[in-house]
C-alpha positions as CSV (number, residue, x, y, z in Angstrom):
1,M,75.6,105.0,120.6
2,N,76.3,102.7,123.6
3,G,79.6,100.9,124.0
4,P,83.0,101.7,122.5
5,R,83.1,103.6,119.2
6,L,85.6,103.6,116.4
7,W,86.5,107.1,115.2
8,L,87.5,106.9,111.6
9,V,89.3,110.2,110.9
10,R,90.5,111.1,107.4
11,H,93.7,112.9,106.9
12,A,93.8,116.6,105.8
13,R,93.8,117.3,102.1
14,P,97.0,116.0,100.5
15,L,99.3,118.2,98.5
16,V,98.6,116.5,95.2
17,A,97.4,117.6,91.7
18,P,93.7,117.1,91.0
19,G,92.9,113.9,89.1
20,L,96.0,112.0,90.2
21,C,95.7,108.4,91.4
22,Y,97.1,108.0,94.8
23,G,96.7,105.4,97.5
24,R,100.0,104.3,99.0
25,L,101.7,107.2,97.3
26,D,103.3,108.9,100.3
27,M,102.7,112.7,100.0
28,P,102.3,115.4,102.6
29,A,99.1,117.0,103.6
30,D,98.2,120.7,103.8
31,A,99.8,121.6,107.2
32,S,97.3,124.4,108.2
33,A,94.3,122.2,107.3
34,S,95.9,119.4,109.4
35,R,96.2,121.7,112.4
36,A,92.6,122.9,112.0
37,A,91.4,119.3,111.7
38,A,93.4,118.3,114.8
39,A,91.9,121.2,116.8
40,A,88.3,120.2,115.9
41,L,89.0,116.6,116.6
42,A,90.6,117.4,120.0
43,R,87.4,119.2,121.0
44,A,85.1,116.4,119.7
45,L,86.9,113.3,121.2
46,P,85.8,112.0,124.6
47,P,88.2,112.5,127.6
48,R,89.3,108.9,127.4
49,V,90.3,107.1,124.3
50,A,91.5,103.5,124.8
51,R,93.8,103.4,121.8
52,A,94.9,105.6,118.9
53,W,96.5,104.4,115.7
54,H,97.4,106.1,112.4
55,S,98.3,105.0,108.9
56,P,102.0,105.1,108.4
57,L,101.6,107.4,105.4
58,Q,102.8,110.9,106.2
59,R,99.5,112.6,105.6
60,C,98.0,110.6,108.5
61,E,101.1,110.9,110.7
62,L,101.0,114.7,110.4
63,L,97.4,114.8,111.8
64,A,98.3,112.3,114.5
65,L,101.2,114.5,115.6
66,D,99.1,117.7,115.4
67,L,96.4,116.0,117.6
68,Q,99.0,114.8,120.1
69,A,100.3,118.3,120.4
70,L,96.8,119.3,121.6
71,R,96.0,116.1,123.5
72,P,99.2,114.5,124.8
73,D,97.1,111.6,126.0
74,L,96.5,110.6,122.4
75,A,99.9,109.3,121.4
76,S,99.2,107.3,118.3
77,R,101.1,104.4,116.9
78,A,101.6,103.6,113.2
79,E,99.4,100.7,112.0
80,P,100.2,99.4,108.5
81,R,96.9,97.6,108.3
82,I,95.0,100.9,108.1
83,A,97.0,102.3,105.2
84,E,95.2,103.1,101.9
85,M,94.9,100.7,99.0
86,D,98.1,100.2,96.9
87,F,97.4,101.0,93.3
88,G,100.7,99.7,92.1
89,A,101.9,101.2,88.8
90,W,98.9,103.5,88.8
91,E,100.3,105.4,91.8
92,G,101.1,109.0,90.9
93,R,99.6,108.8,87.4
94,A,96.7,110.9,86.2
95,W,93.5,108.8,86.1
96,S,93.0,110.1,82.5
97,A,96.4,108.6,81.6
98,I,95.4,105.1,82.7
99,A,94.2,102.9,79.9
100,R,90.4,102.6,79.9
101,A,90.7,98.8,79.4
102,E,92.7,98.6,82.7
103,I,90.1,100.6,84.6
104,D,87.3,98.5,83.0
105,A,89.0,95.3,84.1
106,W,89.2,96.6,87.7
107,A,85.5,97.6,87.6
108,A,84.5,94.2,86.2
109,D,86.2,92.4,89.2
110,L,86.4,95.1,91.9
111,A,87.2,92.7,94.6
112,G,89.7,90.4,93.0
113,H,91.5,92.6,90.4
114,A,94.8,94.2,91.5
115,P,94.6,97.8,90.1
116,G,98.0,98.6,88.5
117,G,99.3,95.3,89.8
118,G,98.9,96.6,93.4
119,E,96.5,95.3,96.0
120,P,93.1,93.7,95.3
121,L,90.2,94.9,97.4
122,V,89.8,91.4,99.0
123,A,93.4,91.7,100.4
124,M,92.6,95.2,101.7
125,L,89.4,94.0,103.3
126,A,91.3,91.1,105.0
127,R,93.9,93.4,106.5
128,V,91.4,96.0,107.6
129,D,89.3,93.2,109.1
130,M,92.3,92.0,111.2
131,A,92.9,95.6,112.4
132,L,89.3,96.0,113.3
133,R,89.3,92.8,115.3
134,H,92.4,93.9,117.1
135,A,90.9,97.3,117.8
136,A,87.8,95.6,119.3
137,S,89.9,93.5,121.5
138,C,91.9,96.5,122.8
139,A,88.9,98.9,123.4
140,Q,88.8,98.2,127.1
141,G,85.6,100.2,127.5
142,G,86.9,103.2,125.7
143,D,86.7,104.5,122.1
144,V,89.4,103.7,119.5
145,L,90.8,106.3,117.1
146,W,92.1,105.6,113.6
147,I,93.6,108.4,111.6
148,T,93.3,106.9,108.2
149,H,92.0,107.1,104.6
150,A,88.7,107.1,102.7
151,G,89.3,103.5,101.4
152,V,89.8,102.2,104.9
153,A,86.6,103.9,106.1
154,R,84.7,102.2,103.3
155,C,86.2,98.9,104.1
156,V,85.2,99.2,107.8
157,Q,81.6,100.0,106.8
158,W,81.5,97.0,104.5
159,L,82.9,94.7,107.1
160,L,80.5,95.9,109.8
161,A,77.5,95.5,107.5
162,H,78.6,92.2,105.7
163,G,81.5,90.7,107.5
164,G,84.1,88.9,105.5
165,A,81.4,86.5,104.1
166,R,81.6,87.9,100.6
167,A,83.4,90.6,98.7
168,P,81.6,93.5,97.2
169,R,80.7,94.0,93.6
170,A,81.3,97.4,92.0
171,H,77.7,98.5,92.2
172,E,77.7,97.8,95.9
173,W,80.8,99.8,96.8
174,T,78.9,103.0,97.5
175,M,79.7,103.7,101.2
176,A,80.4,107.3,102.1
177,A,83.7,108.3,103.5
178,P,84.6,111.3,105.7
179,D,85.8,114.5,103.9
180,F,89.4,115.5,104.3
181,G,90.1,116.3,108.0
182,A,86.6,115.0,109.0
183,W,85.5,111.8,110.7
184,M,82.7,109.4,111.3
185,T,82.0,107.2,114.3
186,L,80.8,103.6,114.2
187,A,79.9,101.2,116.9
188,L,83.0,99.0,117.6
189,P,82.0,95.4,117.5
190,I,82.8,93.5,120.7
191,A,84.0,90.2,119.4
192,P,87.0,88.0,120.0
193,A,89.8,88.2,117.4
194,R,89.8,85.3,115.0
C-alpha cells in the first residue's frame, strides 16, 4: 500500500453483559486486554505516525493511554467525530428487550431512522466523513491512527467505497470490522477538505 494509511483500531473488549445494546454508552474495557492490544499495536505501527486520535469514550481512551505508555511519540487526542453511534434510549438495554417493531423500523430505513431516538446512520456518516477529510489533510506523508469503534470502521469503508453520494440500505451494510483490540489499515485518500 503506497501513500499514507489510516489505521482503524478497535478498542479492547468492553466490560458489558452479552446481548446489551451499547454505542455511546461509556463503559470501561478489559484492562489486561487493552494492554495486550497496545503492545501488539506498538510493534505493528510504523516508526512515524503523522497524527493519532481516539474516540472520547473511555474504552478507546484506555487503549490510547496504554499505547502512549509504550510509544510516547503517539500521544493521542480525543476526537468526538470518531465516537460510536448513539442508540439513544436503547443504550444499556438488552437487544431482546427492545420492541421488535422498533428494530424493524430501523432496518427498514437503516440510513435515516434514529434508533432509540439517537443518531441516524446518515448523521454518523457525515461526521465520520468530516473526520476522514481532516485526517487526510493532516497526514503530511505519514500514517494516521484512529482508536475507535466497529461502527466507525464500517462508516470509513462505506465512505471510501461510495463517498457521501448515497446512504446505504440494510442489505448493503455488510462491511467487516476489526475484532476487539485488532485493527485494519486502509489507504488514506489524499483530497482537500470540503
